[in-house]
All heavy atoms as a GROMACS GRO file, in nm:
protein
  523
    1LEU      N    1   0.084  -0.120   0.000
    1LEU     CA    2   0.000   0.000   0.000
    1LEU      C    3   0.087   0.125   0.001
    1LEU      O    4   0.059   0.218  -0.072
    1LEU     CB    5  -0.094  -0.003   0.121
    1LEU     CG    6  -0.184   0.119   0.133
    1LEU    CD1    7  -0.278   0.127   0.016
    1LEU    CD2    8  -0.260   0.117   0.262
    2LEU      N    9   0.193   0.125   0.076
    2LEU     CA   10   0.277   0.244   0.084
    2LEU      C   11   0.342   0.276  -0.052
    2LEU      O   12   0.351   0.389  -0.090
    2LEU     CB   13   0.384   0.227   0.191
    2LEU     CG   14   0.330   0.214   0.334
    2LEU    CD1   15   0.444   0.191   0.431
    2LEU    CD2   16   0.252   0.339   0.374
    3ALA      N   17   0.383   0.172  -0.124
    3ALA     CA   18   0.444   0.195  -0.254
    3ALA      C   19   0.344   0.254  -0.350
    3ALA      O   20   0.376   0.346  -0.426
    3ALA     CB   21   0.500   0.065  -0.308
    4VAL      N   22   0.221   0.205  -0.350
    4VAL     CA   23   0.117   0.258  -0.438
    4VAL      C   24   0.086   0.400  -0.400
    4VAL      O   25   0.070   0.488  -0.487
    4VAL     CB   26  -0.008   0.169  -0.432
    4VAL    CG1   27  -0.124   0.231  -0.508
    4VAL    CG2   28   0.023   0.031  -0.489
    5ASP      N   29   0.077   0.430  -0.271
    5ASP     CA   30   0.051   0.567  -0.226
    5ASP      C   31   0.161   0.660  -0.273
    5ASP      O   32   0.135   0.772  -0.316
    5ASP     CB   33   0.038   0.574  -0.074
    5ASP     CG   34  -0.094   0.517  -0.024
    5ASP    OD1   35  -0.188   0.505  -0.105
    5ASP    OD2   36  -0.100   0.484   0.094
    6ALA      N   37   0.286   0.617  -0.264
    6ALA     CA   38   0.399   0.701  -0.307
    6ALA      C   39   0.392   0.727  -0.457
    6ALA      O   40   0.415   0.840  -0.500
    6ALA     CB   41   0.532   0.632  -0.272
    7LEU      N   42   0.358   0.625  -0.535
    7LEU     CA   43   0.342   0.646  -0.679
    7LEU      C   44   0.230   0.742  -0.710
    7LEU      O   45   0.242   0.828  -0.797
    7LEU     CB   46   0.317   0.511  -0.749
    7LEU     CG   47   0.436   0.417  -0.757
    7LEU    CD1   48   0.390   0.280  -0.806
    7LEU    CD2   49   0.543   0.474  -0.848
    8ARG      N   50   0.119   0.728  -0.639
    8ARG     CA   51   0.003   0.815  -0.662
    8ARG      C   52   0.040   0.960  -0.629
    8ARG      O   53   0.007   1.052  -0.704
    8ARG     CB   54  -0.115   0.768  -0.577
    8ARG     CG   55  -0.244   0.838  -0.609
    8ARG     CD   56  -0.362   0.780  -0.533
    8ARG     NE   57  -0.396   0.649  -0.585
    8ARG     CZ   58  -0.405   0.538  -0.511
    8ARG    NH1   59  -0.382   0.541  -0.384
    8ARG    NH2   60  -0.438   0.424  -0.566
    9GLU      N   61   0.109   0.981  -0.518
    9GLU     CA   62   0.150   1.115  -0.479
    9GLU      C   63   0.245   1.177  -0.580
    9GLU      O   64   0.248   1.298  -0.600
    9GLU     CB   65   0.212   1.114  -0.339
    9GLU     CG   66   0.110   1.094  -0.228
    9GLU     CD   67   0.173   1.084  -0.092
    9GLU    OE1   68   0.294   1.112  -0.078
    9GLU    OE2   69   0.103   1.049   0.004
   10ALA      N   70   0.324   1.093  -0.645
   10ALA     CA   71   0.418   1.142  -0.745
   10ALA      C   72   0.350   1.168  -0.879
   10ALA      O   73   0.414   1.212  -0.973
   10ALA     CB   74   0.531   1.041  -0.764
   11GLY      N   75   0.220   1.142  -0.884
   11GLY     CA   76   0.145   1.170  -1.006
   11GLY      C   77   0.138   1.054  -1.104
   11GLY      O   78   0.091   1.070  -1.216
   12SER      N   79   0.185   0.936  -1.062
   12SER     CA   80   0.179   0.819  -1.150
   12SER      C   81   0.038   0.763  -1.157
   12SER      O   82  -0.038   0.770  -1.061
   12SER     CB   83   0.273   0.710  -1.099
   12SER     OG   84   0.407   0.753  -1.106
   13ASP      N   85   0.005   0.708  -1.271
   13ASP     CA   86  -0.124   0.639  -1.289
   13ASP      C   87  -0.107   0.497  -1.235
   13ASP      O   88  -0.033   0.418  -1.290
   13ASP     CB   89  -0.162   0.637  -1.437
   13ASP     CG   90  -0.294   0.567  -1.461
   13ASP    OD1   91  -0.370   0.546  -1.365
   13ASP    OD2   92  -0.322   0.538  -1.578
   14VAL      N   93  -0.175   0.467  -1.125
   14VAL     CA   94  -0.161   0.336  -1.062
   14VAL      C   95  -0.276   0.241  -1.097
   14VAL      O   96  -0.280   0.131  -1.047
   14VAL     CB   97  -0.148   0.348  -0.908
   14VAL    CG1   98  -0.020   0.418  -0.872
   14VAL    CG2   99  -0.267   0.416  -0.848
   15LYS      N  100  -0.366   0.282  -1.185
   15LYS     CA  101  -0.475   0.194  -1.225
   15LYS      C  102  -0.419   0.072  -1.297
   15LYS      O  103  -0.332   0.082  -1.381
   15LYS     CB  104  -0.573   0.267  -1.316
   15LYS     CG  105  -0.653   0.371  -1.245
   15LYS     CD  106  -0.754   0.437  -1.336
   15LYS     CE  107  -0.830   0.542  -1.263
   15LYS     NZ  108  -0.927   0.610  -1.348
   16GLY      N  109  -0.471  -0.041  -1.261
   16GLY     CA  110  -0.427  -0.164  -1.326
   16GLY      C  111  -0.299  -0.222  -1.268
   16GLY      O  112  -0.258  -0.330  -1.305
   17MET      N  113  -0.236  -0.153  -1.176
   17MET     CA  114  -0.115  -0.203  -1.114
   17MET      C  115  -0.151  -0.310  -1.012
   17MET      O  116  -0.251  -0.301  -0.942
   17MET     CB  117  -0.036  -0.091  -1.046
   17MET     CG  118   0.023   0.007  -1.143
   17MET     SD  119   0.121   0.132  -1.061
   17MET     CE  120   0.261   0.036  -1.007
   18VAL      N  121  -0.070  -0.410  -1.003
   18VAL     CA  122  -0.090  -0.519  -0.908
   18VAL      C  123   0.035  -0.536  -0.826
   18VAL      O  124   0.145  -0.538  -0.879
   18VAL     CB  125  -0.123  -0.651  -0.983
   18VAL    CG1  126  -0.130  -0.767  -0.884
   18VAL    CG2  127  -0.251  -0.639  -1.061
   19ALA      N  128   0.016  -0.547  -0.696
   19ALA     CA  129   0.127  -0.578  -0.606
   19ALA      C  130   0.080  -0.684  -0.510
   19ALA      O  131  -0.029  -0.676  -0.455
   19ALA     CB  132   0.170  -0.453  -0.530
   20ILE      N  133   0.160  -0.786  -0.492
   20ILE     CA  134   0.126  -0.892  -0.398
   20ILE      C  135   0.221  -0.883  -0.280
   20ILE      O  136   0.344  -0.885  -0.296
   20ILE     CB  137   0.135  -1.030  -0.465
   20ILE    CG1  138   0.032  -1.038  -0.578
   20ILE    CG2  139   0.112  -1.140  -0.362
   20ILE    CD1  140   0.037  -1.165  -0.657
   21PHE      N  141   0.161  -0.869  -0.160
   21PHE     CA  142   0.238  -0.859  -0.038
   21PHE      C  143   0.213  -0.986   0.045
   21PHE      O  144   0.099  -1.032   0.053
   21PHE     CB  145   0.197  -0.736   0.043
   21PHE     CG  146   0.225  -0.608  -0.027
   21PHE    CD1  147   0.128  -0.549  -0.107
   21PHE    CD2  148   0.348  -0.546  -0.014
   21PHE    CE1  149   0.152  -0.430  -0.172
   21PHE    CE2  150   0.373  -0.426  -0.080
   21PHE     CZ  151   0.277  -0.368  -0.159
   22THR      N  152   0.315  -1.037   0.107
   22THR     CA  153   0.304  -1.153   0.195
   22THR      C  154   0.347  -1.113   0.334
   22THR      O  155   0.455  -1.057   0.353
   22THR     CB  156   0.392  -1.269   0.144
   22THR    OG1  157   0.354  -1.299   0.011
   22THR    CG2  158   0.376  -1.392   0.231
   23TYR      N  159   0.259  -1.140   0.432
   23TYR     CA  160   0.287  -1.108   0.572
   23TYR      C  161   0.257  -1.229   0.658
   23TYR      O  162   0.167  -1.306   0.627
   23TYR     CB  163   0.199  -0.992   0.620
   23TYR     CG  164   0.219  -0.863   0.548
   23TYR    CD1  165   0.134  -0.824   0.446
   23TYR    CD2  166   0.323  -0.778   0.583
   23TYR    CE1  167   0.152  -0.704   0.380
   23TYR    CE2  168   0.342  -0.658   0.518
   23TYR     CZ  169   0.257  -0.622   0.415
   23TYR     OH  170   0.274  -0.504   0.350
   24GLN      N  171   0.328  -1.241   0.768
   24GLN     CA  172   0.294  -1.340   0.870
   24GLN      C  173   0.238  -1.260   0.987
   24GLN      O  174   0.312  -1.191   1.057
   24GLN     CB  175   0.416  -1.420   0.910
   24GLN     CG  176   0.465  -1.510   0.802
   24GLN     CD  177   0.580  -1.598   0.847
   24GLN    OE1  178   0.624  -1.593   0.959
   24GLN    NE2  179   0.626  -1.682   0.756
   25MET      N  180   0.104  -1.268   1.004
   25MET     CA  181   0.036  -1.187   1.105
   25MET      C  182  -0.076  -1.268   1.167
   25MET      O  183  -0.126  -1.361   1.108
   25MET     CB  184  -0.026  -1.063   1.041
   25MET     CG  185   0.069  -0.976   0.964
   25MET     SD  186  -0.013  -0.839   0.884
   25MET     CE  187  -0.045  -0.733   1.022
   26ARG      N  188  -0.116  -1.224   1.284
   26ARG     CA  189  -0.237  -1.278   1.345
   26ARG      C  190  -0.357  -1.207   1.283
   26ARG      O  191  -0.348  -1.090   1.247
   26ARG     CB  192  -0.239  -1.250   1.495
   26ARG     CG  193  -0.131  -1.319   1.573
   26ARG     CD  194  -0.159  -1.300   1.723
   26ARG     NE  195  -0.044  -1.313   1.808
   26ARG     CZ  196   0.021  -1.425   1.834
   26ARG    NH1  197  -0.014  -1.536   1.775
   26ARG    NH2  198   0.123  -1.429   1.916
   27ILE      N  199  -0.468  -1.278   1.272
   27ILE     CA  200  -0.591  -1.218   1.222
   27ILE      C  201  -0.653  -1.144   1.339
   27ILE      O  202  -0.700  -1.204   1.434
   27ILE     CB  203  -0.685  -1.323   1.165
   27ILE    CG1  204  -0.621  -1.393   1.046
   27ILE    CG2  205  -0.817  -1.258   1.123
   27ILE    CD1  206  -0.700  -1.511   0.991
   28THR      N  207  -0.649  -1.013   1.334
   28THR     CA  208  -0.701  -0.929   1.442
   28THR      C  209  -0.811  -0.838   1.388
   28THR      O  210  -0.828  -0.823   1.266
   28THR     CB  211  -0.590  -0.841   1.503
   28THR    OG1  212  -0.544  -0.751   1.401
   28THR    CG2  213  -0.475  -0.924   1.555
   29TYR      N  214  -0.880  -0.775   1.479
   29TYR     CA  215  -0.982  -0.676   1.443
   29TYR      C  216  -0.920  -0.564   1.360
   29TYR      O  217  -0.975  -0.523   1.258
   29TYR     CB  218  -1.046  -0.620   1.570
   29TYR     CG  219  -1.143  -0.506   1.544
   29TYR    CD1  220  -1.273  -0.533   1.507
   29TYR    CD2  221  -1.102  -0.374   1.555
   29TYR    CE1  222  -1.362  -0.430   1.480
   29TYR    CE2  223  -1.191  -0.270   1.529
   29TYR     CZ  224  -1.320  -0.298   1.492
   29TYR     OH  225  -1.408  -0.198   1.466
   30ASP      N  226  -0.804  -0.515   1.401
   30ASP     CA  227  -0.737  -0.406   1.329
   30ASP      C  228  -0.698  -0.446   1.186
   30ASP      O  229  -0.713  -0.368   1.093
   30ASP     CB  230  -0.613  -0.358   1.404
   30ASP     CG  231  -0.649  -0.284   1.532
   30ASP    OD1  232  -0.761  -0.227   1.539
   30ASP    OD2  233  -0.565  -0.280   1.624
   31LEU      N  234  -0.649  -0.568   1.170
   31LEU     CA  235  -0.613  -0.616   1.036
   31LEU      C  236  -0.739  -0.622   0.950
   31LEU      O  237  -0.738  -0.575   0.836
   31LEU     CB  238  -0.547  -0.755   1.044
   31LEU     CG  239  -0.518  -0.820   0.910
   31LEU    CD1  240  -0.422  -0.735   0.826
   31LEU    CD2  241  -0.463  -0.960   0.930
   32ARG      N  242  -0.845  -0.679   1.005
   32ARG     CA  243  -0.971  -0.689   0.929
   32ARG      C  244  -1.021  -0.550   0.888
   32ARG      O  245  -1.057  -0.528   0.774
   32ARG     CB  246  -1.076  -0.758   1.015
   32ARG     CG  247  -1.205  -0.783   0.941
   32ARG     CD  248  -1.310  -0.839   1.031
   32ARG     NE  249  -1.349  -0.732   1.124
   32ARG     CZ  250  -1.451  -0.737   1.206
   32ARG    NH1  251  -1.523  -0.845   1.214
   32ARG    NH2  252  -1.481  -0.637   1.284
   33GLU      N  253  -1.019  -0.455   0.979
   33GLU     CA  254  -1.066  -0.320   0.949
   33GLU      C  255  -0.978  -0.251   0.846
   33GLU      O  256  -1.027  -0.178   0.759
   33GLU     CB  257  -1.073  -0.236   1.077
   33GLU     CG  258  -1.182  -0.284   1.174
   33GLU     CD  259  -1.321  -0.279   1.113
   33GLU    OE1  260  -1.360  -0.172   1.062
   33GLU    OE2  261  -1.388  -0.383   1.116
   34GLN      N  262  -0.847  -0.273   0.852
   34GLN     CA  263  -0.755  -0.216   0.754
   34GLN      C  264  -0.786  -0.268   0.615
   34GLN      O  265  -0.792  -0.193   0.518
   34GLN     CB  266  -0.609  -0.246   0.792
   34GLN     CG  267  -0.508  -0.184   0.702
   34GLN     CD  268  -0.506  -0.033   0.709
   34GLN    OE1  269  -0.523   0.025   0.814
   34GLN    NE2  270  -0.483   0.032   0.597
   35ILE      N  271  -0.806  -0.398   0.605
   35ILE     CA  272  -0.840  -0.458   0.476
   35ILE      C  273  -0.972  -0.404   0.424
   35ILE      O  274  -0.983  -0.364   0.308
   35ILE     CB  275  -0.842  -0.612   0.487
   35ILE    CG1  276  -0.702  -0.665   0.512
   35ILE    CG2  277  -0.904  -0.675   0.362
   35ILE    CD1  278  -0.696  -0.810   0.554
   36LEU      N  279  -1.074  -0.401   0.509
   36LEU     CA  280  -1.204  -0.351   0.468
   36LEU      C  281  -1.201  -0.205   0.428
   36LEU      O  282  -1.274  -0.163   0.338
   36LEU     CB  283  -1.307  -0.374   0.580
   36LEU     CG  284  -1.346  -0.519   0.604
   36LEU    CD1  285  -1.427  -0.530   0.732
   36LEU    CD2  286  -1.420  -0.577   0.485
   37SER      N  287  -1.111  -0.127   0.488
   37SER     CA  288  -1.104   0.016   0.456
   37SER      C  289  -1.053   0.040   0.314
   37SER      O  290  -1.073   0.147   0.259
   37SER     CB  291  -1.013   0.089   0.556
   37SER     OG  292  -0.876   0.062   0.530
   38MET      N  293  -0.989  -0.060   0.253
   38MET     CA  294  -0.936  -0.045   0.119
   38MET      C  295  -1.038  -0.080   0.012
   38MET      O  296  -1.011  -0.064  -0.107
   38MET     CB  297  -0.812  -0.132   0.105
   38MET     CG  298  -0.696  -0.085   0.190
   38MET     SD  299  -0.553  -0.184   0.159
   38MET     CE  300  -0.504  -0.223   0.326
   39GLY      N  301  -1.155  -0.128   0.055
   39GLY     CA  302  -1.262  -0.156  -0.039
   39GLY      C  303  -1.223  -0.246  -0.154
   39GLY      O  304  -1.155  -0.347  -0.134
   40SER      N  305  -1.259  -0.207  -0.274
   40SER     CA  306  -1.233  -0.289  -0.392
   40SER      C  307  -1.088  -0.277  -0.440
   40SER      O  308  -1.051  -0.339  -0.540
   40SER     CB  309  -1.328  -0.251  -0.504
   40SER     OG  310  -1.305  -0.118  -0.544
   41ASN      N  311  -1.005  -0.202  -0.369
   41ASN     CA  312  -0.864  -0.186  -0.408
   41ASN      C  313  -0.775  -0.295  -0.353
   41ASN      O  314  -0.653  -0.290  -0.370
   41ASN     CB  315  -0.812  -0.051  -0.362
   41ASN     CG  316  -0.881   0.063  -0.432
   41ASN    OD1  317  -0.900   0.057  -0.554
   41ASN    ND2  318  -0.924   0.162  -0.358
   42VAL      N  319  -0.835  -0.393  -0.284
   42VAL     CA  320  -0.754  -0.500  -0.224
   42VAL      C  321  -0.827  -0.632  -0.238
   42VAL      O  322  -0.950  -0.636  -0.245
   42VAL     CB  323  -0.726  -0.469  -0.074
   42VAL    CG1  324  -0.852  -0.475   0.008
   42VAL    CG2  325  -0.621  -0.561  -0.016
   43GLU      N  326  -0.748  -0.740  -0.248
   43GLU     CA  327  -0.804  -0.875  -0.251
   43GLU      C  328  -0.720  -0.962  -0.159
   43GLU      O  329  -0.598  -0.966  -0.170
   43GLU     CB  330  -0.800  -0.931  -0.393
   43GLU     CG  331  -0.853  -1.074  -0.401
   43GLU     CD  332  -0.844  -1.131  -0.542
   43GLU    OE1  333  -0.795  -1.061  -0.634
   43GLU    OE2  334  -0.886  -1.246  -0.559
   44VAL      N  335  -0.788  -1.032  -0.070
   44VAL     CA  336  -0.719  -1.127   0.019
   44VAL      C  337  -0.708  -1.260  -0.055
   44VAL      O  338  -0.808  -1.317  -0.098
   44VAL     CB  339  -0.797  -1.145   0.152
   44VAL    CG1  340  -0.733  -1.252   0.237
   44VAL    CG2  341  -0.807  -1.014   0.226
   45LEU      N  342  -0.586  -1.310  -0.070
   45LEU     CA  343  -0.564  -1.436  -0.140
   45LEU      C  344  -0.552  -1.553  -0.043
   45LEU      O  345  -0.588  -1.666  -0.077
   45LEU     CB  346  -0.438  -1.426  -0.225
   45LEU     CG  347  -0.435  -1.314  -0.330
   45LEU    CD1  348  -0.300  -1.310  -0.399
   45LEU    CD2  349  -0.547  -1.334  -0.430
   46ALA      N  350  -0.503  -1.528   0.076
   46ALA     CA  351  -0.484  -1.633   0.178
   46ALA      C  352  -0.463  -1.565   0.312
   46ALA      O  353  -0.428  -1.447   0.314
   46ALA     CB  354  -0.364  -1.720   0.142
   47PRO      N  355  -0.481  -1.630   0.419
   47PRO     CA  356  -0.532  -1.766   0.440
   47PRO      C  357  -0.684  -1.773   0.417
   47PRO      O  358  -0.752  -1.669   0.422
   47PRO     CB  359  -0.497  -1.797   0.584
   47PRO     CG  360  -0.501  -1.664   0.652
   47PRO     CD  361  -0.453  -1.564   0.548
   48PRO      N  362  -0.734  -1.893   0.394
   48PRO     CA  363  -0.876  -1.909   0.365
   48PRO      C  364  -0.968  -1.853   0.475
   48PRO      O  365  -1.073  -1.796   0.443
   48PRO     CB  366  -0.895  -2.061   0.352
   48PRO     CG  367  -0.757  -2.115   0.326
   48PRO     CD  368  -0.662  -2.019   0.387
   49GLU      N  369  -0.929  -1.865   0.600
   49GLU     CA  370  -1.015  -1.814   0.708
   49GLU      C  371  -1.026  -1.663   0.706
   49GLU      O  372  -1.133  -1.608   0.734
   49GLU     CB  373  -0.972  -1.867   0.846
   49GLU     CG  374  -0.829  -1.838   0.883
   49GLU     CD  375  -0.731  -1.944   0.839
   49GLU    OE1  376  -0.762  -2.031   0.758
   49GLU    OE2  377  -0.615  -1.937   0.888
   50LEU      N  378  -0.920  -1.593   0.669
   50LEU     CA  379  -0.927  -1.446   0.657
   50LEU      C  380  -1.010  -1.408   0.536
   50LEU      O  381  -1.091  -1.316   0.541
   50LEU     CB  382  -0.787  -1.384   0.648
   50LEU     CG  383  -0.783  -1.234   0.632
   50LEU    CD1  384  -0.854  -1.162   0.747
   50LEU    CD2  385  -0.638  -1.186   0.620
   51LYS      N  386  -0.989  -1.480   0.427
   51LYS     CA  387  -1.066  -1.456   0.308
   51LYS      C  388  -1.217  -1.471   0.334
   51LYS      O  389  -1.299  -1.389   0.294
   51LYS     CB  390  -1.022  -1.558   0.201
   51LYS     CG  391  -1.047  -1.518   0.061
   51LYS     CD  392  -0.978  -1.615  -0.032
   51LYS     CE  393  -1.028  -1.586  -0.172
   51LYS     NZ  394  -0.962  -1.662  -0.272
   52THR      N  395  -1.253  -1.577   0.408
   52THR     CA  396  -1.393  -1.601   0.444
   52THR      C  397  -1.446  -1.492   0.535
   52THR      O  398  -1.559  -1.444   0.517
   52THR     CB  399  -1.408  -1.739   0.513
   52THR    OG1  400  -1.366  -1.839   0.420
   52THR    CG2  401  -1.550  -1.765   0.556
   53LEU      N  402  -1.366  -1.450   0.630
   53LEU     CA  403  -1.407  -1.344   0.723
   53LEU      C  404  -1.436  -1.214   0.648
   53LEU      O  405  -1.540  -1.152   0.672
   53LEU     CB  406  -1.296  -1.323   0.826
   53LEU     CG  407  -1.331  -1.243   0.947
   53LEU    CD1  408  -1.268  -1.307   1.070
   53LEU    CD2  409  -1.282  -1.100   0.934
   54ILE      N  410  -1.349  -1.175   0.558
   54ILE     CA  411  -1.369  -1.053   0.480
   54ILE      C  412  -1.489  -1.065   0.389
   54ILE      O  413  -1.573  -0.975   0.379
   54ILE     CB  414  -1.240  -1.020   0.398
   54ILE    CG1  415  -1.122  -0.992   0.491
   54ILE    CG2  416  -1.265  -0.903   0.303
   54ILE    CD1  417  -1.141  -0.874   0.585
   55LYS      N  418  -1.503  -1.180   0.323
   55LYS     CA  419  -1.616  -1.204   0.235
   55LYS      C  420  -1.748  -1.193   0.310
   55LYS      O  421  -1.844  -1.132   0.262
   55LYS     CB  422  -1.600  -1.343   0.174
   55LYS     CG  423  -1.701  -1.379   0.069
   55LYS     CD  424  -1.665  -1.516   0.013
   55LYS     CE  425  -1.762  -1.564  -0.090
   55LYS     NZ  426  -1.724  -1.694  -0.144
   56GLU      N  427  -1.755  -1.251   0.429
   56GLU     CA  428  -1.876  -1.247   0.508
   56GLU      C  429  -1.911  -1.104   0.552
   56GLU      O  430  -2.026  -1.062   0.548
   56GLU     CB  431  -1.860  -1.338   0.631
   56GLU     CG  432  -1.986  -1.365   0.706
   56GLU     CD  433  -2.093  -1.435   0.624
   56GLU    OE1  434  -2.061  -1.508   0.526
   56GLU    OE2  435  -2.211  -1.413   0.653
   57GLU      N  436  -1.810  -1.029   0.590
   57GLU     CA  437  -1.833  -0.890   0.632
   57GLU      C  438  -1.882  -0.806   0.515
   57GLU      O  439  -1.973  -0.724   0.530
   57GLU     CB  440  -1.703  -0.831   0.690
   57GLU     CG  441  -1.721  -0.706   0.766
   57GLU     CD  442  -1.804  -0.722   0.893
   57GLU    OE1  443  -1.799  -0.828   0.956
   57GLU    OE2  444  -1.875  -0.627   0.927
   58LEU      N  445  -1.824  -0.826   0.398
   58LEU     CA  446  -1.868  -0.753   0.279
   58LEU      C  447  -2.010  -0.794   0.237
   58LEU      O  448  -2.090  -0.710   0.196
   58LEU     CB  449  -1.771  -0.776   0.163
   58LEU     CG  450  -1.633  -0.712   0.181
   58LEU    CD1  451  -1.538  -0.761   0.073
   58LEU    CD2  452  -1.644  -0.562   0.184
   59ARG      N  453  -2.043  -0.921   0.254
   59ARG     CA  454  -2.179  -0.969   0.223
   59ARG      C  455  -2.280  -0.899   0.314
   59ARG      O  456  -2.383  -0.852   0.269
   59ARG     CB  457  -2.188  -1.121   0.239
   59ARG     CG  458  -2.324  -1.177   0.201
   59ARG     CD  459  -2.341  -1.322   0.241
   59ARG     NE  460  -2.327  -1.343   0.386
   59ARG     CZ  461  -2.420  -1.311   0.478
   59ARG    NH1  462  -2.532  -1.253   0.440
   59ARG    NH2  463  -2.399  -1.334   0.605
   60LYS      N  464  -2.248  -0.889   0.444
   60LYS     CA  465  -2.338  -0.822   0.538
   60LYS      C  466  -2.357  -0.674   0.501
   60LYS      O  467  -2.467  -0.620   0.509
   60LYS     CB  468  -2.286  -0.834   0.681
   60LYS     CG  469  -2.304  -0.970   0.741
   60LYS     CD  470  -2.273  -0.969   0.889
   60LYS     CE  471  -2.132  -1.012   0.916
   60LYS     NZ  472  -2.100  -1.018   1.058
   61SER      N  473  -2.250  -0.609   0.459
   61SER     CA  474  -2.259  -0.470   0.417
   61SER      C  475  -2.347  -0.455   0.293
   61SER      O  476  -2.430  -0.364   0.286
   61SER     CB  477  -2.120  -0.413   0.387
   61SER     OG  478  -2.043  -0.405   0.505
   62LEU      N  479  -2.326  -0.542   0.198
   62LEU     CA  480  -2.403  -0.535   0.072
   62LEU      C  481  -2.553  -0.557   0.098
   62LEU      O  482  -2.636  -0.493   0.031
   62LEU     CB  483  -2.350  -0.638  -0.028
   62LEU     CG  484  -2.411  -0.638  -0.165
   62LEU    CD1  485  -2.395  -0.502  -0.231
   62LEU    CD2  486  -2.350  -0.746  -0.250
   63GLU      N  487  -2.588  -0.642   0.192
   63GLU     CA  488  -2.728  -0.667   0.223
   63GLU      C  489  -2.801  -0.540   0.265
   63GLU      O  490  -2.921  -0.526   0.243
   63GLU     CB  491  -2.741  -0.772   0.334
   63GLU     CG  492  -2.718  -0.913   0.286
   63GLU     CD  493  -2.727  -1.014   0.399
   63GLU    OE1  494  -2.748  -0.976   0.517
   63GLU    OE2  495  -2.715  -1.134   0.370
   64LYS      N  496  -2.730  -0.446   0.321
   64LYS     CA  497  -2.792  -0.320   0.362
   64LYS      C  498  -2.835  -0.234   0.244
   64LYS      O  499  -2.912  -0.141   0.261
   64LYS     CB  500  -2.696  -0.242   0.453
   64LYS     CG  501  -2.670  -0.310   0.584
   64LYS     CD  502  -2.574  -0.234   0.668
   64LYS     CE  503  -2.553  -0.309   0.799
   64LYS     NZ  504  -2.468  -0.236   0.891
   65TYR      N  505  -2.783  -0.262   0.126
   65TYR     CA  506  -2.812  -0.181   0.006
   65TYR      C  507  -2.894  -0.256  -0.096
   65TYR      O  508  -2.912  -0.207  -0.206
   65TYR     CB  509  -2.680  -0.134  -0.054
   65TYR     CG  510  -2.605  -0.042   0.037
   65TYR    CD1  511  -2.505  -0.093   0.122
   65TYR    CD2  512  -2.637   0.093   0.046
   65TYR    CE1  513  -2.438  -0.007   0.210
   65TYR    CE2  514  -2.570   0.176   0.133
   65TYR     CZ  515  -2.473   0.126   0.215
   65TYR     OH  516  -2.406   0.209   0.303
   66THR      N  517  -2.943  -0.374  -0.062
   66THR     CA  518  -3.025  -0.449  -0.159
   66THR      C  519  -3.165  -0.467  -0.104
   66THR      O  520  -3.193  -0.449   0.010
   66THR     CB  521  -2.965  -0.586  -0.190
   66THR    OG1  522  -2.946  -0.660  -0.070
   66THR    CG2  523  -2.835  -0.571  -0.264
   0.00000   0.00000   0.00000
């Protein structure tokens, strides 16, 4: 995220850019909220339990608008 932010601030077009980051972290409330705050600009690839957690939270949000 920081690299993309730096490119954006420098005036670079970051649309279509992909960066894959790998971290060893605990799944916490703060991590979940950070991921959700990025909206459609982020995709969780692994672990499956984090992916499911994010998917479920987004599903609940979407239900409010349907």
